C-alpha positions as CSV (number, residue, x, y, z in Angstrom):
1,M,10.7,-11.4,-1.9
2,Q,8.9,-13.3,-4.7
3,D,6.2,-14.5,-2.2
4,L,5.6,-10.8,-1.2
5,L,5.3,-9.7,-4.8
6,T,2.9,-12.4,-5.5
7,Y,0.9,-11.6,-2.4
8,L,0.7,-7.9,-3.4
9,R,-0.3,-8.8,-6.9
10,N,-3.2,-11.1,-5.4
11,N,-4.3,-8.2,-3.2
12,D,-4.3,-5.9,-6.2
13,S,-6.5,-8.4,-8.0
14,R,-8.8,-8.7,-5.1
15,I,-9.1,-4.8,-5.0
16,K,-10.0,-4.8,-8.7
17,E,-12.7,-7.4,-8.1
18,I,-14.1,-5.3,-5.2
19,E,-14.2,-2.2,-7.5
20,K,-16.0,-4.3,-10.1
21,D,-18.5,-5.6,-7.5
22,E,-18.8,-1.9,-6.3
23,K,-19.9,-0.8,-9.8
24,T,-22.4,-3.6,-10.2
25,S,-23.8,-2.9,-6.6
26,L,-24.0,0.8,-7.3
27,S,-25.8,0.1,-10.6
28,N,-28.3,-2.2,-8.9
29,A,-28.8,0.2,-6.0
30,T,-29.5,3.2,-8.2
31,G,-31.0,1.6,-11.3
32,D,-34.6,1.9,-10.3
33,L,-33.9,5.4,-8.9
34,L,-32.5,6.6,-12.2
35,T,-35.4,5.2,-14.2
36,R,-37.8,6.9,-11.8
37,L,-35.8,10.2,-12.2
38,K,-36.0,10.0,-16.0
39,D,-39.7,9.3,-15.8
40,K,-40.2,12.3,-13.6
41,E,-38.1,14.6,-15.8
42,N,-40.2,13.5,-18.9
43,E,-43.3,14.1,-16.9
44,L,-42.2,17.8,-16.5
45,D,-42.8,18.5,-20.3
46,N,-46.6,18.3,-20.2
47,A,-47.2,19.4,-16.6
48,S,-49.0,22.4,-15.3
49,D,-47.1,24.8,-13.2
50,E,-48.4,23.5,-10.0
51,R,-47.6,19.9,-11.1
52,K,-44.2,21.0,-12.1
53,R,-43.4,22.2,-8.6
54,V,-44.4,18.8,-7.1
55,I,-42.4,17.0,-9.8
56,N,-39.4,19.0,-9.1
57,I,-39.7,18.2,-5.4
58,E,-39.9,14.5,-6.3
59,I,-37.0,14.8,-8.6
60,Q,-34.9,16.4,-5.9
61,S,-35.9,13.7,-3.5
62,I,-34.9,11.0,-6.0
63,K,-31.5,12.7,-6.6
64,N,-30.9,12.8,-2.9
65,D,-31.8,9.1,-2.6
66,I,-29.3,8.4,-5.5
67,E,-26.6,10.3,-3.6
68,I,-27.3,8.5,-0.4
69,E,-27.0,5.1,-2.3
70,K,-23.8,6.2,-3.8
71,D,-22.3,7.2,-0.5
72,Q,-23.4,4.1,1.3
73,T,-22.1,1.8,-1.5
74,K,-18.8,3.7,-1.7
75,S,-18.5,3.6,2.1
76,L,-19.0,-0.2,2.3
77,Y,-16.6,-1.0,-0.6
78,S,-14.0,1.6,0.6
79,V,-13.8,-0.3,3.9
80,K,-13.2,-3.5,2.2
81,K,-10.5,-2.0,-0.1
82,L,-8.8,-0.3,2.9
83,N,-8.6,-3.5,4.8
84,I,-6.8,-5.1,1.9
85,Q,-4.5,-2.2,1.4
86,K,-3.7,-2.2,5.2
87,D,-3.0,-6.0,5.0
88,S,-0.6,-5.3,2.1
89,F,1.1,-2.5,3.9
90,D,1.5,-4.7,7.0
91,K,3.2,-7.4,4.8
92,I,5.6,-4.9,3.3
93,L,6.3,-3.5,6.7
94,N,7.1,-6.9,8.1
95,Y,9.3,-7.7,5.2
96,A,11.2,-4.5,5.6
97,Q,11.7,-5.1,9.2
98,G,13.0,-8.5,8.4
99,I,15.5,-6.9,5.9
100,K,16.4,-4.4,8.5
101,E,17.2,-7.1,11.0
102,D,19.2,-9.0,8.5
103,I,21.3,-5.9,7.6
104,T,21.7,-5.1,11.3
105,D,23.0,-8.6,12.0
106,T,25.3,-8.5,9.1
107,I,26.8,-5.1,10.0
108,S,27.3,-6.3,13.6
109,T,29.1,-9.3,12.4
110,K,31.3,-7.2,10.1
111,E,32.0,-4.7,12.9
112,D,33.1,-7.7,15.0
113,E,35.3,-8.8,12.2
114,L,36.8,-5.2,12.0
115,K,37.6,-5.3,15.7
116,T,39.3,-8.7,15.3
117,I,41.4,-7.4,12.5
118,K,42.2,-4.2,14.4
119,N,43.5,-6.3,17.3
120,N,45.5,-8.4,14.9
121,I,46.9,-5.3,13.3
122,F,48.1,-4.2,16.9
123,K,49.7,-7.6,17.4
124,A,51.4,-7.6,14.0
125,N,52.6,-4.0,14.5
126,D,54.0,-4.9,17.9
127,S,56.0,-7.8,16.4
128,N,57.1,-5.6,13.5
129,N,55.4,-7.7,10.9
130,F,54.5,-4.7,8.5
131,E,53.7,-7.1,5.6
132,L,50.9,-8.6,7.8
133,V,49.9,-5.1,9.0
134,K,49.5,-3.9,5.3
135,E,47.5,-7.1,4.5
136,L,45.3,-6.8,7.5
137,S,44.7,-3.1,6.7
138,E,43.5,-3.9,3.2
139,K,41.2,-6.5,4.5
140,A,39.9,-4.0,7.1
141,H,39.3,-1.5,4.2
142,G,37.3,-4.2,2.3
143,V,35.2,-5.0,5.4
144,N,34.6,-1.4,6.0
145,S,33.5,-0.8,2.4
146,N,31.1,-3.8,2.8
147,I,29.6,-2.1,5.8
148,I,29.2,1.1,4.0
149,N,27.3,-0.7,1.2
150,Y,24.8,-2.1,3.7
């Protein structure tokens, strides 16, 4: 269990690193575009009406480019994060399946133990050994409670 928790913590750290890299990459990808956008917005103040129309088209084009860069960057890093999350999920699933198998084996063993006790109760009852029947019944109750706990 401790190994699983360590593994999951490490994957969480990897995801945080990827998110940090994503922010840096996004900043690098959009930095020049944002600078151009600000320049174009500032250019609007002193422009003629005709020039404003051209600038507005350029601004919209820059905004579209920014959105494209954001989408591409997010897609790239989302895939990386998703792969790590899938790997974590697979580890958890494998661990859970192992626990399930252990519990199933334990319950099967306890059920076999109950069958043996039942047979011994029949034998003790046939020989009128009621003290042994009582002792075996209590033991059977304990084993049954153990199965219920699993």
